[in-house]
C-alpha positions as CSV (number, residue, x, y, z in Angstrom):
1,X,-2.9,-18.9,34.5
2,X,-2.5,-22.4,35.4
3,X,-1.1,-25.1,33.7
4,X,2.0,-26.2,31.5
5,X,4.5,-22.6,31.2
6,X,4.0,-20.8,28.4
7,X,6.2,-21.0,25.9
8,X,6.2,-17.3,25.2
9,X,4.6,-13.8,26.9
10,X,4.0,-10.9,25.5
11,X,4.2,-8.6,28.2
12,X,2.1,-5.7,29.1
13,X,0.5,-4.4,25.3
14,X,-2.4,-2.6,24.1
15,X,-4.4,-5.7,23.2
16,X,-6.6,-5.1,20.2
17,X,-8.4,-8.8,20.4
18,X,-10.2,-8.6,16.4
19,X,-13.4,-8.6,18.2
20,X,-13.8,-5.0,17.8
21,X,-13.7,-4.3,21.3
22,X,-11.6,-0.8,22.8
23,X,-7.8,-1.2,23.4
24,X,-7.1,-2.7,26.8
25,X,-4.0,-3.7,28.8
26,X,-3.2,-7.5,29.1
27,X,-0.7,-10.1,28.7
28,X,-1.1,-12.6,26.0
29,X,0.3,-16.1,26.6
30,X,0.9,-19.0,24.0
31,X,1.5,-22.9,24.2
32,X,2.8,-24.4,20.7
33,X,0.9,-22.9,18.0
34,X,-2.2,-21.3,20.6
35,X,-2.9,-18.9,22.4
36,X,-3.8,-19.9,26.3
37,X,-4.5,-16.6,28.1
38,X,-5.4,-13.0,26.9
39,X,-5.2,-10.9,30.4
40,X,-2.7,-10.9,33.6
41,X,-0.7,-13.8,33.4
42,X,1.4,-14.6,36.6
43,X,3.8,-17.4,35.3
44,X,7.1,-16.2,33.7
45,X,7.2,-17.4,29.5
46,X,10.4,-19.3,28.5
47,X,10.8,-16.5,26.0
48,X,9.0,-12.8,26.8
49,X,8.4,-10.3,24.7
50,X,8.2,-6.7,26.7
51,X,5.0,-5.0,24.4
52,X,4.5,-2.1,27.2
53,X,3.4,1.1,25.1
54,X,3.1,-1.4,21.6
55,X,-0.4,-2.3,20.0
56,X,-0.6,-6.6,20.5
57,X,-2.8,-7.3,17.4
58,X,-3.8,-10.7,15.3
59,X,-1.8,-11.1,12.7
60,X,-3.3,-9.8,9.1
61,X,-5.0,-12.0,7.1
62,X,-4.5,-10.8,3.3
63,X,-7.5,-12.6,1.1
64,X,-6.7,-11.4,-2.2
65,X,-3.1,-12.2,-3.1
66,X,-0.8,-14.1,-6.0
67,X,2.1,-16.0,-4.4
68,X,0.7,-19.2,-6.6
69,X,4.2,-19.3,-8.4
70,X,6.3,-18.1,-5.6
71,X,4.9,-20.0,-3.2
72,X,6.3,-23.0,-4.9
73,X,10.1,-21.7,-4.6
74,X,10.3,-19.1,-2.2
75,X,10.3,-19.5,1.6
76,X,10.0,-15.9,2.3
77,X,6.6,-15.0,1.1
78,X,7.1,-11.2,0.9
79,X,5.9,-8.3,0.5
80,X,3.4,-9.9,2.7
81,X,5.4,-11.2,5.5
82,X,6.8,-8.0,5.9
83,X,3.7,-6.2,6.2
84,X,2.8,-8.2,9.5
85,X,0.6,-10.4,7.5
86,X,0.6,-14.0,9.2
87,X,-2.0,-16.0,6.5
88,X,-2.3,-15.4,2.5
89,X,-4.8,-16.7,0.5
90,X,-3.8,-17.1,-3.4
91,X,-5.3,-18.1,-6.3
92,X,-7.6,-15.2,-7.4
93,X,-8.8,-14.1,-10.4
94,X,-9.1,-17.1,-12.4
95,X,-5.4,-17.2,-12.7
96,X,-3.2,-20.1,-11.0
97,X,-1.2,-23.9,-12.0
98,X,-3.3,-26.4,-11.6
99,X,-5.0,-28.9,-12.3
100,X,-2.8,-28.7,-15.3
101,X,-1.3,-30.6,-18.5
102,X,1.8,-30.6,-19.4
103,X,1.0,-29.4,-23.2
104,X,-0.7,-26.4,-21.2
105,X,2.7,-25.1,-19.2
106,X,3.3,-22.1,-21.1
107,X,-0.5,-20.8,-21.7
108,X,-0.8,-20.9,-18.3
109,X,2.5,-18.8,-17.5
110,X,1.5,-16.7,-20.3
111,X,-1.8,-15.8,-19.0
112,X,-0.2,-15.2,-15.1
113,X,2.2,-13.1,-16.7
114,X,0.0,-10.9,-18.8
115,X,-2.8,-10.8,-16.3
116,X,-0.4,-10.6,-13.2
117,X,3.0,-8.7,-14.4
118,X,5.2,-11.9,-12.6
119,X,7.9,-11.9,-15.5
120,X,7.6,-15.4,-17.4
121,X,11.3,-16.3,-17.2
122,X,11.0,-16.2,-14.0
123,X,8.0,-18.5,-14.0
124,X,9.7,-20.3,-16.4
125,X,12.9,-21.2,-14.4
126,X,11.1,-21.0,-11.0
127,X,8.3,-23.4,-11.9
128,X,9.1,-27.0,-11.1
129,X,5.7,-28.3,-12.4
130,X,5.8,-31.8,-10.6
131,X,2.3,-31.3,-10.0
132,X,-1.1,-32.1,-12.7
133,X,-4.2,-32.2,-10.0
134,X,-5.1,-30.0,-8.0
135,X,-4.0,-31.7,-5.2
136,X,-0.4,-32.5,-6.6
137,X,-0.2,-28.8,-6.8
138,X,-1.1,-28.2,-3.1
139,X,1.4,-30.8,-1.9
140,X,4.2,-29.4,-3.7
141,X,3.3,-25.7,-2.1
142,X,2.7,-28.0,1.2
143,X,6.4,-29.5,0.9
144,X,8.1,-26.1,1.4
145,X,8.5,-24.3,4.5
146,X,7.2,-20.7,4.9
147,X,7.5,-18.0,6.7
148,X,3.5,-17.7,7.1
149,X,1.0,-19.6,6.3
150,X,-0.5,-19.4,3.0
151,X,-3.9,-21.1,1.2
152,X,-4.7,-21.5,-2.1
153,X,-8.5,-21.5,-3.8
154,X,-8.8,-23.5,-7.5
155,X,-8.9,-20.8,-10.6
156,X,-11.1,-21.2,-13.3
157,X,-8.5,-20.3,-16.3
158,X,-7.0,-23.9,-15.7
159,X,-9.9,-25.6,-14.9
160,X,-11.3,-24.3,-18.5
161,X,-7.8,-25.3,-20.1
162,X,-7.4,-28.6,-18.6
163,X,-11.0,-29.8,-19.8
164,X,-11.1,-27.9,-23.1
165,X,-7.9,-27.6,-24.2
166,X,-7.3,-24.6,-26.9
167,X,-11.4,-24.1,-27.1
168,X,-11.1,-23.3,-23.7
169,X,-8.0,-21.2,-24.1
170,X,-9.8,-19.1,-27.1
171,X,-13.1,-18.9,-25.0
172,X,-15.3,-20.8,-26.6
173,X,-18.7,-22.1,-24.9
174,X,-18.3,-25.0,-22.9
175,X,-21.0,-28.1,-23.4
176,X,-22.9,-30.0,-20.8
177,X,-20.5,-32.7,-20.2
178,X,-17.5,-30.3,-20.0
179,X,-19.0,-28.1,-17.2
180,X,-19.8,-31.0,-15.5
181,X,-16.5,-32.3,-15.8
182,X,-15.6,-28.7,-14.5
183,X,-17.5,-29.4,-11.6
184,X,-16.2,-32.5,-10.7
185,X,-12.6,-31.0,-10.6
186,X,-13.8,-28.2,-8.6
187,X,-15.1,-30.8,-5.8
188,X,-11.9,-32.4,-5.7
189,X,-9.9,-29.6,-5.0
190,X,-11.6,-28.6,-2.8
191,X,-11.7,-31.9,-1.1
192,X,-8.2,-31.5,-1.5
193,X,-7.7,-28.5,0.2
194,X,-8.7,-25.7,-1.7
195,X,-10.6,-22.6,0.1
196,X,-12.4,-21.9,-3.1
197,X,-13.2,-21.5,-6.9
198,X,-12.2,-18.1,-8.3
199,X,-12.8,-16.3,-12.1
200,X,-12.1,-13.7,-14.2
201,X,-14.7,-11.6,-16.2
202,X,-12.8,-8.3,-17.1
203,X,-11.3,-7.0,-20.2
204,X,-8.3,-5.6,-18.4
205,X,-7.5,-9.5,-17.6
206,X,-5.1,-10.3,-20.7
207,X,-2.4,-12.8,-21.6
208,X,0.9,-11.6,-21.7
209,X,0.0,-12.6,-25.7
210,X,-3.0,-9.6,-25.6
211,X,-5.8,-12.4,-25.5
212,X,-8.5,-12.2,-23.3
213,X,-8.6,-14.3,-20.1
214,X,-10.2,-17.4,-21.3
215,X,-13.0,-17.0,-18.8
216,X,-13.8,-13.6,-19.7
217,X,-17.3,-14.6,-21.8
218,X,-18.1,-18.4,-19.7
219,X,-21.9,-18.9,-19.9
220,X,-23.9,-18.5,-17.1
221,X,-24.6,-22.0,-16.7
222,X,-20.7,-22.7,-16.9
223,X,-20.3,-20.5,-13.8
224,X,-22.9,-21.9,-11.7
225,X,-22.8,-25.4,-12.8
226,X,-18.8,-25.2,-11.1
227,X,-20.6,-23.2,-8.5
228,X,-23.0,-26.1,-8.2
229,X,-20.1,-28.4,-7.8
230,X,-18.0,-26.5,-5.2
231,X,-21.3,-26.9,-3.1
232,X,-21.3,-30.5,-3.3
233,X,-18.1,-30.5,-1.6
234,X,-20.3,-28.8,1.6
235,X,-17.1,-26.0,2.1
236,X,-15.6,-23.5,0.0
237,X,-16.2,-19.9,-1.2
238,X,-15.9,-18.3,-4.5
239,X,-14.8,-15.3,-5.8
240,X,-15.0,-13.0,-9.1
241,X,-13.5,-10.3,-10.5
242,X,-15.8,-8.0,-13.1
243,X,-16.1,-5.0,-14.6
244,X,-20.2,-5.3,-13.9
245,X,-20.6,-3.4,-17.3
246,X,-24.0,-5.0,-16.9
247,X,-24.6,-4.5,-13.4
248,X,-27.7,-6.6,-13.4
249,X,-26.5,-9.4,-15.4
250,X,-23.3,-9.8,-13.8
251,X,-24.5,-9.9,-10.4
252,X,-27.3,-12.1,-11.5
253,X,-24.6,-14.4,-12.4
254,X,-22.8,-14.0,-9.2
255,X,-26.0,-14.7,-7.3
256,X,-27.0,-17.8,-9.2
257,X,-23.6,-19.4,-8.4
258,X,-24.3,-18.3,-4.8
259,X,-28.0,-19.7,-4.6
260,X,-26.9,-22.8,-6.7
261,X,-23.9,-23.4,-4.4
262,X,-25.2,-22.2,-1.4
263,X,-21.6,-20.9,-0.5
264,X,-20.2,-17.5,0.0
265,X,-18.6,-15.6,-2.3
266,X,-17.0,-12.2,-2.8
267,X,-16.0,-9.9,-5.8
268,X,-13.7,-6.8,-6.4
269,X,-15.6,-3.7,-5.3
270,X,-14.1,-0.1,-6.5
271,X,-14.8,3.3,-7.0
272,X,-14.7,3.6,-10.9
273,X,-13.9,7.5,-12.8
274,X,-16.6,5.8,-15.2
275,X,-19.6,6.1,-12.8
276,X,-17.9,7.6,-9.6
277,X,-21.4,6.6,-7.6
278,X,-21.6,3.0,-9.3
279,X,-20.2,1.6,-5.8
280,X,-22.8,2.5,-3.7
281,X,-25.4,0.7,-6.1
282,X,-22.9,-2.2,-5.9
283,X,-23.2,-1.8,-1.5
284,X,-26.9,-1.8,-2.2
285,X,-26.9,-5.3,-4.3
286,X,-24.9,-6.5,-1.3
287,X,-27.5,-5.2,1.1
288,X,-30.3,-7.2,-1.1
289,X,-28.5,-10.2,-1.0
290,X,-28.5,-10.2,2.2
291,X,-31.9,-9.7,3.1
292,X,-32.3,-12.7,0.5
293,X,-30.1,-14.7,2.7
294,X,-27.1,-14.8,0.3
295,X,-23.5,-14.6,1.8
296,X,-22.0,-12.0,-0.7
297,X,-19.0,-9.7,0.0
298,X,-17.3,-6.9,-1.4
299,X,-13.3,-6.7,-1.2
300,X,-12.2,-3.4,-1.1
301,X,-8.9,-1.7,-1.8
302,X,-7.7,0.2,1.4
303,X,-6.4,3.2,-0.9
304,X,-6.2,4.1,-4.6
305,X,-6.1,1.6,-6.7
306,X,-3.3,2.8,-9.6
307,X,0.2,3.0,-11.1
308,X,3.8,3.0,-10.5
309,X,5.7,4.5,-13.4
310,X,9.5,5.0,-13.1
311,X,12.6,4.2,-15.3
312,X,12.6,0.7,-13.5
313,X,9.6,-0.5,-13.9
314,X,6.9,-1.9,-16.6
315,X,5.4,1.8,-16.9
316,X,6.3,4.9,-17.7
317,X,5.3,8.1,-19.9
318,X,7.9,7.6,-23.6
319,X,7.5,3.9,-23.2
320,X,6.5,3.6,-26.9
321,X,8.4,6.7,-28.1
322,X,10.6,5.5,-30.7
323,X,13.7,7.7,-29.7
324,X,13.1,5.8,-26.3
325,X,13.2,2.5,-27.2
326,X,16.5,3.0,-28.3
327,X,18.1,2.9,-24.6
328,X,14.7,0.7,-22.9
329,X,17.0,-2.0,-22.8
330,X,20.2,0.0,-21.0
331,X,20.1,-0.8,-17.3
332,X,18.9,2.2,-15.5
333,X,21.9,3.8,-14.7
334,X,23.4,3.4,-18.1
335,X,20.1,4.8,-19.2
336,X,19.6,7.8,-16.9
337,X,23.2,8.7,-18.5
338,X,22.4,8.8,-22.1
339,X,18.8,10.4,-21.3
340,X,20.8,13.5,-19.1
341,X,22.2,14.2,-22.7
342,X,20.2,17.6,-23.7
343,X,20.3,16.5,-27.4
344,X,18.9,13.2,-26.3
345,X,16.5,14.6,-24.4
346,X,15.6,17.1,-27.2
347,X,15.6,14.2,-30.2
348,X,13.3,12.2,-27.6
349,X,10.8,14.8,-27.3
350,X,10.4,15.8,-31.1
351,X,9.7,12.3,-31.7
352,X,7.0,12.2,-29.3
353,X,4.8,14.1,-31.4
354,X,3.2,12.5,-34.3
355,X,5.3,9.6,-34.4
356,X,4.5,8.1,-30.8
357,X,1.9,5.0,-30.7
358,X,-0.8,5.7,-29.6
359,X,-2.9,2.7,-29.7
360,X,0.5,1.4,-27.0
361,X,-0.4,1.4,-23.7
362,X,2.6,4.1,-23.4
363,X,-0.1,6.4,-25.5
364,X,-3.1,6.6,-22.7
365,X,-3.4,6.0,-19.0
366,X,0.4,6.7,-19.0
367,X,-0.2,10.4,-20.1
368,X,-2.7,11.5,-17.7
369,X,-0.6,14.3,-16.0
370,X,-3.8,16.0,-14.3
371,X,-3.8,12.4,-12.5
372,X,-0.4,12.0,-12.0
373,X,1.8,12.3,-8.9
374,X,5.2,12.1,-7.6
375,X,5.3,9.3,-4.8
376,X,7.3,10.8,-2.3
377,X,9.6,8.7,0.7
378,X,7.4,8.4,2.0
379,X,5.1,7.9,-0.3
380,X,1.7,9.5,0.0
381,X,-1.0,7.9,-1.2
382,X,-4.0,10.3,-0.7
383,X,-2.2,13.7,-2.6
384,X,-3.5,16.7,-2.7
385,X,-4.9,17.4,-6.2
386,X,-3.1,21.0,-6.8
387,X,0.2,18.8,-6.4
388,X,-0.6,16.7,-9.5
389,X,2.4,16.8,-12.1
390,X,0.1,18.9,-14.6
391,X,-0.4,22.2,-12.4
392,X,3.5,21.4,-11.4
393,X,4.8,22.1,-14.6
394,X,2.5,24.8,-15.0
395,X,3.6,26.4,-11.7
396,X,7.4,26.2,-13.2
397,X,6.0,27.4,-16.6
398,X,6.9,24.1,-18.2
399,X,5.1,21.6,-20.2
400,X,4.1,18.5,-18.1
401,X,5.8,15.9,-21.1
402,X,9.0,17.8,-20.8
403,X,9.0,18.1,-16.9
404,X,8.1,14.5,-16.4
405,X,11.8,13.7,-18.4
406,X,13.4,15.2,-15.8
407,X,11.6,13.9,-12.7
408,X,12.4,10.5,-14.1
409,X,15.9,11.4,-13.9
410,X,15.8,11.7,-10.3
411,X,17.6,9.9,-8.0
412,X,19.6,7.8,-10.5
413,X,16.2,6.7,-12.0
414,X,14.8,5.3,-8.9
415,X,11.8,8.0,-8.6
416,X,8.5,6.8,-9.2
417,X,5.3,8.4,-10.1
418,X,1.8,7.4,-9.1
419,X,-1.4,7.3,-10.9
420,X,-4.6,6.5,-8.9
421,X,-6.8,5.0,-11.6
422,X,-9.5,3.7,-9.4
423,X,-10.9,5.0,-5.7
424,X,-9.8,8.5,-6.3
425,X,-12.5,10.5,-8.4
426,X,-12.7,13.3,-6.6
427,X,-9.5,13.9,-5.3
428,X,-9.9,12.2,-2.2
429,X,-10.1,8.6,-0.6
430,X,-13.5,9.4,1.1
431,X,-15.1,6.4,-1.2
432,X,-12.6,3.8,0.1
433,X,-14.0,5.1,3.6
434,X,-17.3,4.9,2.8
435,X,-17.0,1.1,1.7
436,X,-14.9,-0.5,4.3
437,X,-17.6,0.6,6.8
438,X,-20.4,-1.4,4.9
439,X,-21.1,-4.1,6.6
440,X,-20.6,-6.8,3.9
441,X,-17.5,-5.7,2.8
442,X,-13.9,-6.6,4.3
443,X,-9.9,-5.5,2.9
444,X,-8.7,-6.8,0.0
445,X,-7.1,-6.2,-3.4
446,X,-3.4,-5.9,-2.1
447,X,-2.3,-8.5,-5.1
448,X,0.9,-9.2,-3.1
449,X,2.9,-11.2,-5.3
450,X,2.0,-9.8,-8.2
451,X,2.0,-6.9,-10.1
452,X,6.0,-6.8,-9.7
453,X,6.9,-3.9,-11.7
454,X,3.6,-2.0,-11.7
455,X,2.0,-1.8,-8.0
456,X,3.5,-2.3,-5.1
457,X,-0.1,-2.8,-2.7
458,X,1.5,-5.9,-0.8
459,X,1.6,-3.1,1.6
460,X,-2.0,-2.4,1.8
461,X,-2.5,-3.4,5.7
462,X,0.1,-1.2,6.9
463,X,-1.2,1.5,5.2
464,X,-4.9,0.8,6.7
465,X,-3.6,1.4,10.3
466,X,-1.2,4.1,9.8
467,X,-3.7,6.4,7.2
468,X,-7.1,5.4,8.3
469,X,-6.4,5.5,12.5
470,X,-3.5,8.3,12.4
471,X,-2.4,10.4,9.5
472,X,-5.1,11.0,6.7
473,X,-6.7,14.7,7.0
474,X,-10.1,13.7,6.9
475,X,-12.5,11.6,8.4
476,X,-10.2,8.6,10.1
477,X,-11.2,5.0,11.5
478,X,-10.3,3.4,14.7
479,X,-8.0,0.9,15.8
480,X,-10.3,-1.9,17.0
481,X,-12.7,-1.3,13.8
482,X,-9.2,-1.9,11.7
483,X,-8.2,-4.7,13.6
484,X,-11.3,-6.7,13.1
485,X,-11.8,-5.7,9.6
486,X,-8.2,-7.1,8.7
487,X,-8.0,-9.6,10.7
488,X,-11.3,-11.4,12.0
489,X,-13.1,-10.3,9.3
490,X,-10.8,-11.5,6.1
491,X,-10.4,-14.4,7.9
492,X,-13.9,-15.6,8.7
493,X,-15.3,-14.6,5.3
494,X,-12.6,-17.2,3.6
495,X,-13.7,-20.1,6.8
496,X,-10.6,-19.8,8.2
497,X,-12.0,-19.6,11.3
498,X,-9.5,-20.7,13.8
499,X,-7.5,-17.3,13.5
500,X,-8.4,-13.7,13.5
501,X,-8.8,-12.9,16.9
502,X,-6.4,-12.5,20.0
503,X,-8.5,-15.2,22.5
504,X,-7.7,-18.5,24.0
505,X,-8.3,-21.1,22.0
506,X,-7.2,-19.4,19.4
507,X,-3.9,-19.6,16.3
508,X,-0.9,-17.7,18.1
509,X,-0.4,-15.3,14.8
510,X,0.5,-12.4,16.9
511,X,1.7,-8.3,15.7
512,X,3.7,-6.2,18.6
513,X,3.3,-2.7,16.7
514,X,4.9,0.5,17.5
515,X,1.8,2.3,16.4
516,X,3.5,5.5,16.4
517,X,6.3,4.6,14.3
518,X,5.0,2.3,11.9
519,X,5.7,3.8,8.8
520,X,6.3,2.7,4.9
521,X,8.9,3.1,2.7
522,X,9.0,4.2,-0.6
523,X,9.3,1.0,-2.9
524,X,12.3,-0.6,-4.4
525,X,13.1,-2.1,-7.3
526,X,14.6,-5.6,-6.7
527,X,16.0,-8.4,-8.9
528,X,15.7,-11.4,-6.8
529,X,13.2,-13.4,-8.5
530,X,14.3,-16.8,-10.2
531,X,15.9,-15.9,-13.7
532,X,16.9,-12.4,-12.2
533,X,13.6,-11.3,-12.5
534,X,12.8,-7.6,-10.8
535,X,9.8,-7.5,-8.0
536,X,8.8,-4.2,-6.3
537,X,9.4,-4.4,-2.7
538,X,8.3,-2.0,0.2
539,X,10.1,-1.4,3.6
540,X,7.8,-1.3,6.6
541,X,9.2,0.2,9.9
542,X,7.4,-0.1,13.5
543,X,6.7,-4.0,13.1
544,X,8.8,-4.8,16.1
545,X,7.8,-8.6,16.6
546,X,5.6,-10.9,14.0
547,X,4.6,-14.1,14.6
548,X,3.3,-17.6,13.5
549,X,2.1,-20.1,15.2
550,X,4.0,-18.9,17.9
551,X,7.3,-18.6,16.7
552,X,8.8,-14.7,15.9
553,X,9.1,-14.6,12.0
554,X,10.1,-11.0,11.7
555,X,11.4,-8.6,14.5
556,X,12.1,-5.1,13.9
557,X,12.3,-5.4,10.5
558,X,14.4,-8.7,9.5
559,X,13.8,-12.0,9.7
560,X,14.7,-14.4,12.1
561,X,15.4,-17.1,9.6
562,X,12.3,-19.0,11.2
563,X,9.8,-20.8,8.9
564,X,6.6,-22.2,10.8
565,X,4.4,-21.2,8.0
566,X,2.1,-24.4,6.8
567,X,-0.4,-24.5,3.6
568,X,-3.5,-24.3,4.9
569,X,-5.9,-27.1,4.0
570,X,-10.0,-26.3,4.1
571,X,-11.8,-24.2,6.3
572,X,-11.6,-23.9,9.4
573,X,-13.6,-23.9,12.9
574,X,-14.0,-21.3,15.9
575,X,-11.8,-22.9,18.7
576,X,-13.9,-24.6,21.1
């Protein structure tokens, strides 16, 4: 190469460039925040990284996160940045914090707390609320340097509350005038830098008071009207999560939004135990939409979508037991000490029958012992069905409930049980592989920054590389396919076409990875959110260097203290 001396040369790595081509040995030269050469680099860089034997990939792009609050107070967007992610997109599922009237601060906190399991106390203390419009919210995010880049979408829930007030929160039908006002606000948000508009149509999304999300029953006229407003901006994407109970009607809503706006859309695509083959029908609908010239993609999780149960977390099998409630507010160590008393255990188990409130969540999914597993360290996200807790208890000649009681006391109450609720119907992740391989899907749904006491899925991108390309007992995926899917395809699906590829002119977001050593640790509970709020974090080993805009932010799992990440305002073009 000729020209200025490179600021950084990554020397002699195994380059997987994100375009789906084969691995090749090459150097990567970076000047400023831009890649200038991928090939043989004769010049010596101001800094050099010896990548001999290591994978060199673009940084992961995570299109489905919920850092909407955290990004306003925290420079480190963990857990995502710990797992090689260099760009996150937040504002998904119709929840977020702008636009907002002062009167609605509490409502938006309750919505985020309920839908995404982010502690309300942390949001109350952490959010400055020095914004009203969506553009002002973006300014607040932009005022803080981050370790990685962050982009935002405008949430339907906030739009409804801003325009309709209590009627919006109650799910009332919007008038034509209110729809047009929401459409105008969505257009203004896109013009201020939002990547798109998002909405939620699932019964699983409720406020911390138990009320349905404000957008659950929004009429097609409202969805299409807002989408049309996005379309008037000439850019932006649409995102939807739905139960798809009436597939024809709900996918019809999505098609109508895309037809009215001429903008791309994506939705949450999973395998549900209610309809194990239903995802194939959704893939067929994607093909039909594509044939009709409509750009719609499914967002697919890279493993089962499930819950973590334990004494440290939000959920455990005894959470509705009246005797357990006597100690529920103690710290974990004190709880373990009390629960270790055989007399307390006997009293708790005796109280469980007939007195436990089966209408609460503690009487439902957290008691399905046939689909409950010890997560382990390293965690096993595709466990052999024969290792479920009910089977383990049977082999030990014990009742599952009593067996689980003892499991929860292990490791001073730090053990986690795992319930893969979706994508694991047959005790395998074959449906996930099938969905990932479809040409109109992208990896997503990590929910990084959310569900801080119930899941730890910010590690999805690492799972995609380790489990699917190296460790899986069964059909795997190739490294070039996975890198293209998690880098170029995710970025370009949301209009960020300046990243996700290692080639001259592209943004210098890079991972250098010891592929053989790359691994995920079991989740750990930290208490570092505002107001001492808790959250699950998960270490990864094997990311040697994670680089954002040409600046190393993590080296061998440790932060460098650099914060080159910035707010990404709007779509980006392919470099010339």
